[in-house]
C-alpha positions as CSV (number, residue, x, y, z in Angstrom):
1,M,-41.8,-36.3,-5.4
2,A,-41.8,-39.6,-7.5
3,I,-40.6,-42.4,-5.5
4,Q,-40.6,-45.3,-7.9
5,T,-39.0,-48.5,-9.1
6,I,-38.3,-48.3,-12.9
7,N,-36.6,-51.2,-14.3
8,P,-33.7,-49.6,-16.1
9,A,-33.4,-52.7,-18.4
10,T,-36.8,-52.0,-19.9
11,G,-37.6,-48.3,-18.9
12,K,-41.0,-49.5,-17.5
13,L,-42.6,-48.6,-14.1
14,V,-42.6,-51.5,-11.7
15,K,-44.0,-49.9,-8.5
16,S,-44.7,-46.5,-7.0
17,F,-44.7,-45.5,-3.4
18,E,-46.3,-42.5,-1.5
19,E,-43.9,-39.9,0.1
20,Q,-44.2,-39.9,3.8
21,S,-45.7,-36.8,5.4
22,S,-44.0,-34.3,7.8
23,E,-46.2,-36.0,10.6
24,G,-45.1,-39.4,9.6
25,I,-41.5,-38.1,9.4
26,N,-41.7,-36.5,13.0
27,R,-43.2,-39.8,14.3
28,I,-40.6,-42.1,13.1
29,I,-37.8,-39.6,14.4
30,N,-39.4,-39.7,17.7
31,D,-39.7,-43.4,17.9
32,V,-36.0,-43.7,16.9
33,H,-35.0,-41.3,19.4
34,N,-36.8,-43.1,22.1
35,E,-35.3,-46.3,21.1
36,Y,-31.7,-44.8,21.3
37,L,-32.3,-44.1,24.9
38,S,-32.2,-47.7,25.7
39,W,-30.1,-49.0,22.8
40,R,-27.1,-46.9,23.9
41,D,-26.9,-48.9,27.1
42,I,-26.9,-52.4,25.6
43,E,-23.5,-54.1,25.8
44,I,-21.4,-54.1,22.8
45,S,-21.4,-58.1,23.2
46,E,-25.1,-58.1,22.8
47,R,-25.1,-55.8,19.8
48,S,-22.5,-58.1,18.1
49,K,-24.9,-60.9,18.2
50,L,-27.6,-59.1,16.5
51,M,-25.1,-57.9,13.9
52,F,-23.9,-61.3,13.3
53,N,-27.5,-62.4,12.8
54,A,-27.8,-59.5,10.1
55,A,-24.7,-60.8,8.3
56,K,-26.1,-64.4,8.4
57,L,-29.4,-63.2,6.8
58,L,-27.3,-61.3,4.0
59,R,-25.6,-64.5,3.1
60,E,-28.6,-66.8,3.1
61,N,-30.8,-64.3,1.1
62,K,-28.1,-62.9,-1.1
63,R,-29.8,-64.0,-4.4
64,K,-33.1,-62.3,-3.3
65,Y,-31.5,-59.2,-2.2
66,A,-29.3,-59.1,-5.4
67,E,-32.4,-59.4,-7.6
68,I,-34.0,-56.4,-5.9
69,M,-30.8,-54.2,-6.5
70,T,-30.7,-55.4,-10.2
71,L,-34.3,-54.6,-10.9
72,E,-34.1,-51.1,-9.3
73,M,-30.7,-50.0,-10.6
74,G,-29.4,-52.4,-13.2
75,K,-26.2,-53.7,-11.9
76,P,-25.3,-57.1,-13.4
77,I,-26.6,-59.7,-11.1
78,K,-23.2,-61.5,-10.2
79,Q,-22.2,-58.2,-9.0
80,A,-25.3,-57.7,-7.0
81,I,-24.7,-60.9,-5.4
82,G,-21.1,-60.0,-4.5
83,E,-22.6,-56.9,-3.0
84,A,-24.8,-58.6,-0.6
85,E,-21.9,-60.8,0.5
86,K,-19.8,-57.7,1.0
87,C,-22.5,-56.2,3.3
88,A,-22.3,-59.3,5.5
89,W,-18.5,-58.8,5.8
90,V,-18.7,-55.3,7.0
91,C,-21.2,-56.4,9.6
92,E,-19.2,-59.2,10.7
93,H,-16.0,-57.0,10.7
94,Y,-17.7,-54.5,13.3
95,A,-19.3,-57.2,15.1
96,E,-15.8,-58.9,15.9
97,N,-13.9,-55.7,16.3
98,T,-16.0,-52.8,17.8
99,G,-15.2,-54.0,21.5
100,T,-11.5,-53.5,20.9
101,I,-11.9,-50.4,18.7
102,L,-14.0,-48.4,21.1
103,A,-12.2,-49.7,24.3
104,N,-11.2,-46.8,26.5
105,E,-7.8,-45.3,25.4
106,I,-5.6,-44.8,28.4
107,I,-3.6,-41.6,28.5
108,Q,-1.0,-41.0,31.0
109,T,-1.2,-37.4,32.6
110,D,-1.0,-35.8,36.0
111,A,-4.3,-37.6,37.0
112,S,-4.5,-40.8,39.0
113,E,-6.4,-42.3,36.0
114,S,-7.3,-40.5,32.6
115,Y,-8.6,-41.9,29.3
116,A,-10.7,-41.2,26.4
117,Q,-14.0,-43.1,26.1
118,F,-16.2,-43.2,23.0
119,D,-20.0,-42.6,23.4
120,P,-22.6,-42.6,21.0
121,L,-24.2,-39.4,19.7
122,G,-27.8,-40.5,19.0
123,I,-29.7,-40.4,15.7
124,V,-27.4,-40.4,12.5
125,L,-29.2,-39.6,9.3
126,A,-27.8,-41.5,6.2
127,V,-28.6,-39.9,2.8
128,M,-27.6,-42.5,0.5
129,P,-27.2,-43.0,-3.4
130,W,-28.6,-45.6,-5.7
131,N,-25.4,-47.0,-7.1
132,F,-24.5,-49.4,-4.5
133,P,-27.9,-49.4,-2.8
134,F,-27.0,-52.0,-0.1
135,W,-23.3,-51.5,0.4
136,Q,-23.3,-47.8,0.9
137,V,-26.0,-48.2,3.6
138,F,-24.4,-51.1,5.5
139,R,-20.9,-49.5,5.5
140,F,-22.8,-46.6,7.5
141,A,-25.1,-48.8,9.5
142,A,-22.9,-51.5,10.6
143,P,-20.4,-49.2,12.5
144,A,-23.0,-46.7,13.6
145,L,-25.3,-49.2,15.2
146,M,-22.4,-51.0,16.9
147,A,-21.2,-47.7,18.4
148,G,-24.6,-47.6,20.1
149,N,-26.1,-45.0,17.7
150,V,-29.3,-45.4,15.9
151,G,-30.1,-44.8,12.0
152,I,-32.5,-43.1,9.9
153,L,-32.0,-43.8,6.1
154,K,-33.0,-41.5,3.3
155,H,-32.4,-43.6,0.3
156,A,-32.3,-42.5,-3.3
157,S,-35.9,-42.3,-4.8
158,N,-35.3,-44.9,-7.4
159,V,-34.4,-47.9,-5.0
160,P,-37.3,-47.7,-2.6
161,Q,-37.8,-51.5,-2.3
162,T,-34.0,-51.6,-1.4
163,A,-34.5,-49.0,1.3
164,L,-37.4,-51.0,2.7
165,V,-35.9,-54.4,2.7
166,I,-32.8,-53.1,4.6
167,E,-35.0,-51.9,7.4
168,E,-36.6,-55.3,7.3
169,I,-33.1,-57.1,7.5
170,F,-32.2,-55.3,10.7
171,R,-35.7,-56.2,12.3
172,E,-35.4,-59.8,11.2
173,A,-32.1,-59.9,12.6
174,G,-33.5,-59.1,16.2
175,F,-32.7,-55.4,16.4
176,P,-35.2,-53.5,18.3
177,Q,-37.8,-52.1,15.8
178,N,-36.8,-48.5,15.9
179,V,-32.9,-48.8,16.0
180,F,-33.0,-48.6,12.1
181,R,-35.6,-46.9,10.1
182,T,-36.2,-45.8,6.4
183,L,-37.8,-42.7,5.5
184,L,-39.5,-42.8,1.8
185,I,-39.1,-38.9,1.0
186,G,-37.6,-36.8,-1.8
187,P,-34.8,-34.4,-1.5
188,K,-37.0,-31.4,-0.5
189,L,-37.8,-33.0,2.9
190,V,-34.0,-33.7,3.9
191,D,-33.7,-30.2,5.4
192,E,-36.7,-30.9,7.6
193,V,-35.1,-34.1,9.0
194,I,-31.8,-32.2,9.5
195,K,-33.4,-29.4,11.5
196,N,-35.1,-31.8,13.8
197,P,-32.8,-31.4,17.1
198,K,-33.3,-35.1,17.9
199,V,-31.0,-35.9,14.7
200,K,-27.4,-35.5,15.9
201,A,-25.3,-36.0,12.7
202,V,-25.6,-36.8,9.1
203,T,-23.4,-38.9,6.4
204,L,-23.9,-38.5,2.8
205,T,-22.8,-40.4,-0.2
206,G,-23.7,-38.9,-3.6
207,S,-23.1,-36.0,-5.8
208,E,-21.1,-32.8,-5.0
209,Y,-24.4,-30.8,-5.5
210,A,-26.3,-32.8,-2.9
211,G,-23.4,-32.9,-0.6
212,G,-23.1,-29.1,-0.6
213,K,-26.8,-28.7,0.0
214,V,-26.8,-31.2,3.2
215,A,-23.4,-29.8,4.3
216,E,-24.9,-26.4,4.4
217,M,-27.9,-27.1,6.2
218,S,-26.0,-29.4,8.5
219,G,-23.4,-26.5,9.1
220,K,-26.3,-24.1,10.0
221,M,-27.6,-26.7,12.5
222,L,-23.9,-27.3,13.8
223,K,-24.2,-31.0,13.3
224,K,-21.3,-33.3,12.4
225,T,-21.1,-34.5,8.9
226,V,-19.3,-36.9,6.7
227,M,-19.2,-36.4,3.1
228,E,-18.4,-39.1,0.4
229,L,-19.0,-37.3,-3.0
230,G,-18.0,-37.7,-6.6
231,G,-14.8,-38.8,-8.1
232,S,-12.6,-38.7,-11.4
233,D,-10.1,-41.2,-10.4
234,P,-6.9,-41.3,-12.4
235,Y,-5.5,-44.8,-13.5
236,I,-1.9,-43.9,-14.2
237,I,0.2,-46.4,-16.2
238,F,4.1,-45.9,-16.2
239,A,6.4,-47.4,-18.9
240,D,7.7,-50.2,-16.6
241,A,4.3,-51.5,-15.6
242,D,2.8,-54.9,-16.4
243,I,0.9,-53.7,-19.4
244,D,-1.2,-56.8,-19.8
245,N,-2.3,-56.9,-16.1
246,A,-3.0,-53.1,-16.1
247,V,-5.2,-53.6,-19.1
248,N,-7.2,-56.5,-17.9
249,T,-7.6,-54.8,-14.5
250,A,-8.7,-51.4,-16.2
251,I,-11.7,-53.2,-17.7
252,T,-13.1,-54.0,-14.2
253,A,-12.0,-50.6,-12.9
254,R,-14.0,-48.7,-15.4
255,L,-17.1,-51.1,-16.0
256,L,-17.9,-52.3,-12.5
257,N,-21.4,-51.4,-11.7
258,N,-21.9,-50.4,-15.3
259,G,-19.3,-47.7,-14.8
260,Q,-21.4,-46.0,-11.9
261,S,-19.0,-45.9,-9.3
262,C,-17.4,-42.9,-7.5
263,I,-14.0,-44.8,-7.3
264,A,-14.1,-46.2,-10.8
265,A,-11.0,-45.5,-12.8
266,K,-12.2,-42.6,-15.3
267,R,-9.0,-41.0,-16.5
268,F,-6.5,-43.3,-18.0
269,I,-3.2,-41.4,-17.9
270,I,-0.6,-43.3,-20.0
271,V,3.1,-42.3,-20.5
272,E,3.6,-42.0,-24.2
273,D,6.2,-44.8,-24.5
274,I,3.5,-47.5,-24.0
275,A,0.3,-45.4,-25.0
276,D,0.0,-47.2,-28.4
277,E,0.1,-50.6,-26.8
278,F,-2.2,-49.9,-23.9
279,E,-4.9,-48.3,-26.2
280,K,-4.8,-51.0,-28.6
281,K,-5.4,-53.8,-26.1
282,F,-7.7,-51.9,-23.9
283,V,-10.0,-50.9,-26.8
284,E,-10.2,-54.7,-28.0
285,K,-11.2,-55.7,-24.6
286,M,-13.8,-53.0,-24.1
287,S,-15.2,-53.6,-27.6
288,A,-15.7,-57.3,-26.5
289,V,-17.7,-56.7,-23.2
290,K,-20.9,-58.4,-23.2
291,I,-23.8,-55.8,-22.7
292,G,-27.5,-56.9,-22.0
293,D,-30.0,-58.1,-19.4
294,P,-28.4,-57.7,-16.2
295,M,-30.4,-60.5,-14.7
296,K,-28.4,-63.0,-16.8
297,E,-25.4,-64.5,-15.3
298,D,-23.0,-63.9,-18.2
299,T,-23.8,-60.1,-18.5
300,E,-20.9,-57.9,-18.0
301,L,-22.5,-54.5,-18.6
302,G,-26.0,-53.6,-17.8
303,P,-27.9,-50.5,-18.2
304,L,-27.4,-47.2,-16.7
305,A,-29.8,-46.7,-13.7
306,R,-32.0,-43.8,-15.1
307,E,-32.7,-42.2,-18.5
308,D,-31.5,-38.8,-17.4
309,L,-28.1,-40.2,-16.4
310,L,-27.9,-41.8,-19.8
311,L,-28.7,-38.5,-21.5
312,E,-26.2,-36.7,-19.4
313,L,-23.4,-39.0,-20.3
314,N,-24.2,-39.1,-23.9
315,T,-24.1,-35.3,-23.9
316,Q,-20.6,-35.3,-22.2
317,V,-19.3,-37.7,-24.9
318,E,-20.7,-35.6,-27.8
319,Q,-19.2,-32.4,-26.2
320,S,-16.0,-34.0,-25.8
321,V,-15.9,-35.1,-29.5
322,K,-16.8,-31.7,-30.6
323,A,-13.8,-30.5,-28.7
324,G,-11.4,-33.0,-30.4
325,A,-11.7,-36.2,-28.7
326,K,-11.8,-39.4,-30.6
327,I,-14.2,-42.4,-30.1
328,L,-12.3,-45.5,-30.4
329,T,-15.3,-47.7,-29.5
330,G,-18.9,-47.2,-28.5
331,G,-19.8,-43.6,-28.0
332,K,-23.6,-44.0,-28.8
333,R,-26.8,-45.2,-27.0
334,L,-27.8,-48.5,-28.0
335,D,-31.0,-48.8,-30.2
336,K,-32.9,-50.8,-27.8
337,E,-35.4,-50.5,-24.8
338,G,-33.7,-49.6,-21.5
339,Y,-31.0,-47.2,-20.7
340,F,-28.1,-49.0,-22.4
341,Y,-24.8,-47.3,-23.1
342,P,-21.8,-49.3,-24.6
343,A,-18.4,-49.7,-23.2
344,T,-16.7,-46.7,-24.8
345,V,-13.0,-45.4,-25.1
346,L,-12.2,-41.8,-26.0
347,S,-8.6,-40.8,-27.0
348,N,-7.1,-37.4,-27.6
349,V,-8.6,-36.2,-24.4
350,H,-7.3,-33.0,-23.2
351,K,-8.2,-29.9,-20.8
352,G,-11.3,-28.3,-21.6
353,M,-13.4,-31.3,-22.3
354,P,-15.9,-32.9,-20.2
355,A,-14.0,-36.1,-20.3
356,Y,-11.1,-34.5,-18.9
357,E,-12.7,-32.1,-16.3
358,Q,-16.2,-33.7,-15.2
359,E,-17.0,-37.0,-13.7
360,M,-18.1,-39.6,-16.4
361,F,-20.6,-41.6,-14.4
362,G,-21.0,-44.5,-16.8
363,P,-18.9,-46.8,-18.9
364,V,-16.8,-44.2,-20.6
365,A,-12.9,-44.2,-20.3
366,A,-10.8,-41.3,-21.2
367,V,-7.4,-42.0,-22.3
368,I,-4.9,-39.1,-21.7
369,R,-1.4,-39.3,-23.0
370,V,1.4,-37.7,-21.2
371,K,5.3,-37.4,-21.8
372,D,6.7,-38.7,-18.7
373,E,5.8,-39.6,-14.9
374,D,6.1,-36.1,-13.7
375,E,3.5,-35.0,-16.2
376,A,1.3,-38.0,-15.3
377,I,1.3,-37.1,-11.7
378,A,0.4,-33.4,-12.6
379,V,-2.4,-34.4,-14.8
380,A,-3.6,-36.9,-12.1
381,N,-3.9,-33.8,-9.8
382,D,-5.5,-31.6,-12.2
383,S,-9.0,-32.2,-11.0
384,E,-11.5,-30.8,-8.5
385,F,-11.9,-34.3,-7.3
386,G,-9.5,-36.5,-5.0
387,L,-11.2,-39.8,-4.1
388,G,-9.0,-42.5,-5.1
389,A,-6.1,-43.4,-7.6
390,S,-4.6,-46.4,-9.2
391,L,-0.8,-46.4,-10.1
392,W,1.0,-49.0,-12.1
393,T,4.7,-49.6,-11.9
394,N,7.1,-52.3,-11.2
395,D,9.1,-49.8,-9.1
396,I,7.3,-50.2,-5.7
397,D,9.9,-47.9,-3.8
398,K,9.2,-45.0,-6.5
399,A,5.3,-45.8,-6.3
400,K,5.4,-45.4,-2.5
401,E,7.3,-42.0,-2.7
402,L,4.8,-41.0,-5.5
403,S,1.7,-41.7,-3.2
404,H,2.6,-38.8,-1.2
405,K,2.3,-36.5,-4.2
406,I,-0.9,-38.0,-5.4
407,E,-4.1,-35.8,-4.2
408,A,-6.4,-38.5,-3.2
409,G,-7.8,-40.2,-0.3
410,S,-6.4,-43.6,-1.4
411,V,-3.7,-44.8,-3.7
412,F,-3.8,-48.3,-5.0
413,I,-0.5,-49.6,-6.4
414,N,-0.9,-52.2,-9.1
415,G,-4.5,-52.8,-8.3
416,L,-8.0,-51.2,-8.9
417,V,-9.3,-48.8,-6.1
418,K,-11.7,-50.6,-3.8
419,S,-13.4,-50.2,-0.4
420,D,-12.6,-52.6,2.4
421,P,-13.9,-52.8,6.0
422,R,-10.4,-52.8,7.4
423,L,-9.2,-49.7,5.5
424,P,-10.3,-46.0,5.8
425,F,-12.4,-44.8,2.9
426,G,-13.0,-41.3,1.9
427,G,-11.7,-38.3,-0.3
428,I,-10.4,-34.8,-0.2
429,K,-11.2,-31.6,-2.4
430,K,-14.6,-31.8,-3.8
431,S,-14.8,-35.7,-3.2
432,G,-15.7,-34.8,0.4
433,Y,-14.3,-35.1,3.9
434,G,-14.3,-37.6,6.9
435,R,-13.8,-41.1,6.7
436,E,-15.8,-44.4,6.5
437,L,-14.9,-47.9,7.5
438,S,-12.0,-49.1,9.6
439,H,-11.4,-47.7,13.1
440,Y,-11.3,-44.2,11.7
441,G,-15.1,-44.6,10.3
442,I,-16.7,-45.8,13.5
443,K,-15.2,-42.8,15.4
444,E,-16.6,-40.3,13.3
445,F,-20.0,-40.6,14.9
446,V,-19.1,-40.8,18.5
447,N,-18.3,-38.4,21.4
448,I,-14.6,-38.7,22.0
449,K,-15.0,-38.0,25.9
450,T,-12.1,-37.3,28.3
451,V,-12.5,-38.7,31.7
452,W,-10.0,-37.4,34.4
453,I,-9.7,-38.8,37.9
454,K,-7.7,-37.8,40.9
């Protein structure tokens, strides 16, 4: 399995890494398990000090870490710096709040005293993607380690330097050496890790295919899993919405991270009354987006992370056009080195097209016109995915009512869908199950234990 850093802005190989052997994998798992036996007894207050140290390192070295992210997967450098800062935030959040979140929950029963307590499970395996290569890891690791678990990371094979530097951050912050370790392995060895009896749970962020494979093996081994998978998020605009605000936010909602985000707005569902106005303004702004070297501060759109992803996106656009979609801007790979694809808007999108039915993991927006609000909700739900949704209207009471009808793990009213350490994050349907972040996320990987005293 090739574990390589290939700069997506040039398509050139930067560095190669050797995949770890089965013996090496087992040695790391044993070391991490042995560390757990003492780490689980460390007071939360002591763990908090180390997690604050990690946050401090992330803030102090954010440019250094950002450059590694941008080199390996191509996100604009400003966004990469923001990602490092967000990782510091999630570390601080759990350092500050875990003691309260995991305090014993007193429950009145016929006992003299009864309560639920929250004990760690042990090793949690994290199978993580390349698109937010720091954030996806830290949003798992901060709560897992604060709860007394230990972590093993199997990162995407195209971001090995990111994977190694994250392990280094925890070590430099003062965590015991084997509380968090990285495995440089390809997908074929993941089953071997899951089968190891010392591994107690698995969390995965990635594709529906990868999630199904990992969930299948974890299910056979009866191990707890959390799955955050793909999304084809609807961005619904009603006639009474603030159109200019909705358009301006739509640019970020579609193009953040070069359009490679599970919770990016992908299907723009617009009621007919304002569709012409939205489409005109949206296309103007998408056409003006500056695409180029992701290391430059003024770049708004960088390359896709890998060439195969670029080719797949291009095929989805071509197939949608053959089925009747119209390209309003973009729609063709740029004639330059690297994996660049322009900001693209497709109109006349309808059922039966990839742009309607599949996840478009890149800077392509599908505009879908509907006759009224009822049809808008029906189209929003006409998807195998259910991660996030954005709804735009000035009638907040109506929006709150409609939030119950939208099939998604989150609904953002008059704003873009985003993750926040204080809020639960996850999806339904083929977008996965379980929750990350907030007090719900930290409790996914603990033993909720009843204690009854007479």
